[in-house]
C-alpha positions in Angstrom: -0.1 0.3 0.3 1.6 3.2 -1.2 1.7 6.5 1.3 -1.3 8.1 -0.7 -3.7 4.9 -0.2 -3.5 5.8 3.9 -4.5 8.7 5.6 -1.6 11.1 6.7 -0.9 12.0 10.0 1.7 14.9 11.7 4.6 13.5 13.6 2.5 14.7 17.0 0.1 11.9 16.2 2.8 9.3 15.4 4.4 10.1 18.6 1.4 9.9 20.8 0.6 6.4 19.2 4.5 5.2 19.8 3.9 6.2 23.5 0.5 4.4 23.8 2.3 1.4 22.4 5.1 1.7 25.2 7.3 2.7 23.0 8.3 6.5 23.5 10.4 8.3 20.9 12.0 11.5 20.2 10.7 13.7 17.5 14.4 13.6 15.8 13.9 9.8 16.1 10.7 9.7 14.4 12.3 11.9 11.9 15.0 9.5 11.2 12.2 6.7 11.0 10.8 9.0 7.9 14.2 9.7 6.4 15.3 6.0 6.5 12.1 4.4 5.4 10.8 3.0 8.6 7.7 5.2 8.3 6.0 5.7 4.9 6.2 9.4 4.8 5.9 12.4 3.1 7.9 15.9 3.3 6.2 19.1 2.6 8.0 22.6 3.1 5.8 24.6 5.2 5.8 28.3 6.6 7.7 26.7 10.0 10.1 24.4 8.0 10.0 21.1 6.4 7.5 18.8 7.9 6.4 15.2 7.7 3.2 13.5 7.0 3.2 9.6 7.8 1.0 7.6 6.4 -1.3 5.9 8.8 -0.6 2.4 7.9 3.0 2.3 8.5 2.7 3.6 12.0 1.4 0.0 13.1 3.6 -1.4 11.0 6.4 0.3 12.5 5.3 -0.6 16.1 4.6 -4.0 15.7 8.2 -4.5 14.0 10.1 -2.6 17.1 8.3 -4.7 19.4 9.0 -8.1 17.9 12.8 -6.5 17.8 12.3 -5.3 21.4 11.0 -9.1 22.2 14.0 -10.9 20.2 16.4 -8.6 22.5 14.8 -9.4 25.8 14.7 -13.1 24.9 18.3 -12.9 23.8 19.5 -11.3 27.2 17.2 -13.7 29.5 18.8 -16.6 27.8 22.4 -15.4 28.2 21.6 -14.4 31.9 20.1 -18.1 32.4 23.3 -19.7 30.8 25.8 -17.6 33.0 23.8 -18.1 36.0 23.4 -21.9 35.3 27.0 -22.1 35.1 27.9 -21.0 38.7 25.1 -23.8 39.5 26.9 -26.8 38.7 27.6 -29.5 41.4 31.5 -29.2 40.4 31.6 -25.5 41.6 29.7 -26.4 44.6 31.6 -28.9 45.9 34.8 -27.2 45.4 36.3 -26.9 48.9 39.3 -24.9 49.8 42.5 -26.6 50.8 43.6 -24.0 53.5 45.1 -25.4 56.5 44.8 -23.8 59.8 48.3 -22.9 60.7 49.3 -21.2 64.1 50.6 -17.5 63.6 54.1 -17.2 64.4 54.5 -15.4 68.0 57.0 -13.0 68.8 59.5 -13.2 72.0 59.9 -10.2 74.1 63.3 -10.2 72.7 62.3 -10.3 69.3 59.9 -7.3 69.5 62.7 -5.2 71.2 64.8 -5.4 68.1 
C-alpha cells in the first residue's frame, strides 16, 4: 500500500501512538524513521519549515516490528543470563572446598619485639 492510499498524519500523532504502544520516541527519532523508510512519509515544505506527514498504516507496522525486535532482544538477554547463572550452579562448583590449612600464627618473643 502506497503512502497516498492511507490517511496522512503529523509526527505529533505518530508520537502519541508510539507512546500509547509503550515505545516512546523523540521527534528526532521519528524524523529519522521517516528519512530511513521505517515510516512511509511525505516531506512537505511549510511556513515553519519541513514537515513530515506519515501514512497512518505504516505506524502500526513500525510499532509491531519494533516490539518484535525488543522481544527478541529481551529473550536473547534472558537466555544469556540464564546460561551465565547456570554455569555457577553446577555441582562441580558447589563441591569445591578450599584446601587452606590452619596453621598457628608465629608469636614474637619479648626479645624479638625489642629489636
